[in-house]
C-alpha positions as CSV (number, residue, x, y, z in Angstrom):
1,M,-17.2,7.3,9.2
2,N,-16.2,7.9,12.8
3,K,-17.0,5.3,15.5
4,P,-20.0,6.6,17.5
5,G,-20.8,6.4,21.1
6,L,-17.2,6.0,22.5
7,P,-16.1,9.5,23.5
8,G,-14.5,8.5,26.7
9,R,-12.5,5.6,25.4
10,A,-11.6,7.5,22.2
11,A,-10.3,10.5,24.3
12,S,-8.1,8.3,26.5
13,R,-6.7,6.5,23.4
14,H,-5.7,9.8,21.9
15,D,-3.6,11.1,24.8
16,D,-0.3,9.7,23.6
17,T,-0.9,10.9,20.1
18,Q,-2.0,14.3,21.1
19,T,1.2,14.7,23.1
20,G,3.2,13.6,20.1
21,L,1.4,16.1,17.9
22,V,2.2,18.9,20.4
23,L,5.9,18.0,20.4
24,A,5.9,17.8,16.6
25,S,4.4,21.3,16.4
26,R,7.1,22.7,18.7
27,L,9.7,21.2,16.4
28,T,8.3,23.1,13.5
29,D,9.1,26.5,15.0
30,E,10.1,29.0,12.3
31,H,13.6,29.3,13.8
32,E,14.3,25.6,13.1
33,P,16.3,24.6,10.0
34,P,14.2,23.7,6.9
35,K,15.3,20.0,7.0
36,L,14.2,19.7,10.7
37,Q,10.9,21.4,9.9
38,A,10.3,18.8,7.1
39,S,11.2,15.9,9.4
40,A,8.9,17.2,12.1
41,G,6.1,17.8,9.6
42,L,6.6,14.2,8.4
43,F,6.3,13.0,12.0
44,R,3.1,15.0,12.5
45,L,1.6,13.4,9.3
46,L,2.5,9.9,10.5
47,A,1.0,10.4,13.9
48,E,-2.2,11.6,12.3
49,D,-2.2,8.6,10.1
50,V,-2.2,6.3,13.1
51,R,-4.8,8.2,14.9
52,T,-7.0,8.2,11.8
53,V,-7.0,4.4,11.6
54,V,-8.2,4.3,15.3
55,E,-10.9,6.8,14.6
56,R,-12.3,5.5,11.4
57,D,-11.8,1.7,11.4
58,P,-14.4,0.2,13.8
59,S,-12.4,-3.0,14.1
60,V,-9.4,-1.1,15.5
61,R,-9.6,-0.3,19.2
62,T,-6.0,0.7,20.2
63,F,-3.0,2.4,18.8
64,T,-1.1,-0.9,18.9
65,E,-3.8,-2.5,16.7
66,A,-3.6,0.5,14.4
67,L,0.2,-0.1,13.9
68,L,-0.8,-3.6,12.6
69,H,-3.4,-2.2,10.1
70,P,-2.8,-3.8,6.7
71,A,-2.8,-0.5,4.7
72,L,-1.0,1.7,7.2
73,P,2.6,0.6,6.2
74,A,1.8,1.6,2.6
75,L,0.6,5.0,3.6
76,C,3.5,5.7,6.0
77,T,6.0,4.4,3.5
78,H,4.6,6.7,0.9
79,R,5.0,9.7,3.2
80,V,8.7,9.0,3.4
81,A,9.0,8.1,-0.3
82,H,7.2,11.3,-1.3
83,L,9.6,13.4,0.7
84,L,12.6,11.7,-0.9
85,H,11.0,12.1,-4.4
86,E,10.5,15.8,-3.8
87,R,14.2,16.1,-2.8
88,G,15.3,14.4,-6.0
89,A,16.1,11.0,-4.5
90,R,13.8,9.2,-6.9
91,L,15.6,5.9,-7.0
92,S,15.4,5.5,-3.2
93,A,11.7,6.6,-3.3
94,R,10.9,4.0,-5.9
95,A,12.7,1.3,-3.9
96,L,10.4,2.2,-0.9
97,M,7.3,2.1,-3.1
98,T,8.3,-1.3,-4.5
99,A,8.9,-2.7,-1.0
100,A,5.5,-1.3,0.2
101,R,3.7,-2.8,-2.8
102,A,5.3,-6.2,-2.1
103,L,4.3,-6.1,1.6
104,T,0.8,-4.6,1.3
105,G,-0.4,-5.0,-2.3
106,T,-0.9,-1.2,-2.3
107,E,0.9,0.8,-5.0
108,I,1.2,4.6,-4.4
109,H,3.7,6.3,-6.7
110,P,6.1,8.5,-4.8
111,G,5.2,11.5,-6.9
112,A,1.5,11.3,-5.8
113,T,0.4,13.9,-3.3
114,L,-1.7,12.7,-0.4
115,G,-3.3,15.1,2.1
116,R,-3.7,14.8,5.8
117,R,-5.8,12.1,7.6
118,V,-6.2,9.9,4.4
119,F,-7.6,6.6,5.4
120,I,-6.9,3.6,3.2
121,D,-9.1,0.7,4.4
122,H,-7.6,-2.8,3.7
123,G,-5.4,-1.4,0.9
124,A,-5.4,-4.5,-1.3
125,A,-5.0,-3.6,-5.0
126,V,-5.2,0.1,-4.5
127,V,-3.2,2.0,-7.2
128,I,-2.5,5.7,-7.1
129,G,-0.6,7.2,-10.0
130,E,2.3,9.6,-10.1
131,T,0.4,12.9,-10.7
132,A,-2.6,12.1,-8.6
133,V,-3.6,14.6,-5.8
134,V,-5.6,13.3,-2.9
135,G,-7.1,15.9,-0.4
136,D,-7.5,15.8,3.3
137,D,-9.8,13.3,5.1
138,V,-10.3,11.1,2.0
139,T,-11.4,7.5,2.5
140,I,-10.1,4.9,0.0
141,Y,-11.4,1.4,0.0
142,H,-9.7,-1.6,-1.6
143,Q,-9.2,-2.1,-5.3
144,V,-9.5,1.6,-6.0
145,T,-7.6,2.9,-9.0
146,L,-6.6,6.6,-9.5
147,G,-5.0,6.1,-13.0
148,A,-4.2,7.7,-16.3
149,V,-5.8,7.1,-19.7
150,G,-2.7,6.1,-21.6
151,W,-1.2,8.1,-24.4
152,W,-2.6,11.4,-25.4
153,R,-4.2,11.8,-28.8
154,D,-1.1,13.1,-30.5
155,N,0.8,10.0,-29.1
156,H,3.0,11.8,-26.6
157,R,2.6,13.1,-23.1
158,P,3.3,16.8,-22.8
159,P,6.1,17.3,-20.2
160,G,4.6,18.3,-16.8
161,E,1.0,17.7,-17.8
162,R,-1.1,16.1,-15.1
163,R,-2.3,12.6,-16.1
164,H,-4.1,11.5,-13.0
165,P,-7.1,12.6,-10.9
166,V,-7.5,15.2,-8.2
167,V,-9.7,14.1,-5.3
168,G,-11.2,16.7,-3.1
169,N,-11.4,16.8,0.7
170,G,-13.7,14.4,2.6
171,T,-14.4,12.3,-0.5
172,V,-15.1,8.6,-0.2
173,L,-13.9,6.2,-2.9
174,G,-15.8,2.9,-2.7
175,T,-14.5,-0.6,-3.3
176,G,-13.4,-1.1,-6.9
177,A,-14.0,2.5,-7.9
178,T,-11.9,3.6,-11.0
179,V,-11.1,7.2,-11.7
180,L,-9.1,7.8,-14.8
181,G,-7.4,10.8,-16.4
182,P,-6.7,14.4,-15.3
183,V,-10.2,14.8,-13.9
184,T,-11.2,16.6,-10.7
185,I,-13.5,15.1,-8.0
186,G,-14.9,17.7,-5.7
187,D,-15.2,17.9,-1.9
188,Q,-17.4,15.5,0.1
189,V,-18.2,13.3,-3.0
190,I,-19.2,9.7,-2.6
191,V,-18.0,7.4,-5.4
192,G,-19.8,4.1,-5.0
193,A,-18.4,0.6,-5.3
194,Q,-17.3,-0.3,-8.9
195,A,-18.1,3.1,-10.2
196,L,-16.2,4.4,-13.3
197,V,-15.4,8.1,-13.3
198,L,-14.0,9.7,-16.5
199,T,-15.0,13.3,-16.1
200,D,-15.1,16.1,-13.4
201,I,-17.5,15.5,-10.5
202,P,-18.9,18.5,-8.5
203,D,-18.9,18.9,-4.7
204,D,-21.3,16.8,-2.7
205,A,-22.2,14.5,-5.6
206,H,-23.0,10.8,-5.4
207,V,-21.7,8.5,-8.2
208,T,-22.8,4.9,-8.4
209,A,-21.9,2.0,-10.6
210,T,-25.3,2.1,-12.2
211,S,-24.7,5.7,-13.3
212,P,-23.5,5.9,-16.9
213,P,-19.8,6.7,-17.0
214,A,-19.6,10.4,-18.0
215,Q,-17.2,11.0,-20.8
216,P,-15.0,14.0,-21.3
217,P,-16.9,16.7,-23.4
218,T,-14.5,16.3,-26.3
219,A,-15.3,12.6,-26.6
220,L,-19.1,13.0,-26.6
221,P,-21.0,12.9,-29.9
222,R,-23.0,16.0,-30.8
223,I,-26.7,15.6,-30.3
224,A,-29.2,17.7,-32.2
225,H,-32.0,19.1,-30.0
226,T,-35.2,20.2,-31.5
227,P,-36.8,23.4,-29.9
């Protein structure tokens, strides 16, 4: 996913960001107050988000262009909204989510957990639910849904139960991919465009839209096998 053949230009572009990351790391010294550590950690995440756009979008050549990337505002806003959500300021977090959705067409619930260097390309119609967990270095193309499957079978949602997917490190979610329910997608998985995922996927797997959508084991009919 990285842009090949441009080591010199890429290195020069990264100078300012690398400086910022060093400063952020110094701020997170163990002697700093917890609130300052959280703020510095947030700054480090945001700086990485900008650098990730430059590294992984071939159409973006400078950090200034990266700041104008259509999906970056949604991701950066989510970083702030998630911090507020974790501190109990849920109304403020939701207000930020609503503003980001109106601006970018990307809806990321403040409760969702996103790892480092997540790259959302385009961002249009991306939906990530409240209990979703997205690992590091994940790529998400437009119209991807990380959603729930509605009410549980006994017609209520147990408090605290995860309802949305977990996506492993380095995974790619192609355009229009839909992942539903509390399933786990492993590391380095490629989920192709328009694929439907309803069950766990192991590490390094490839899932395509032509693959039959795997159902949870409890939903599969029993098949008698003859010896």
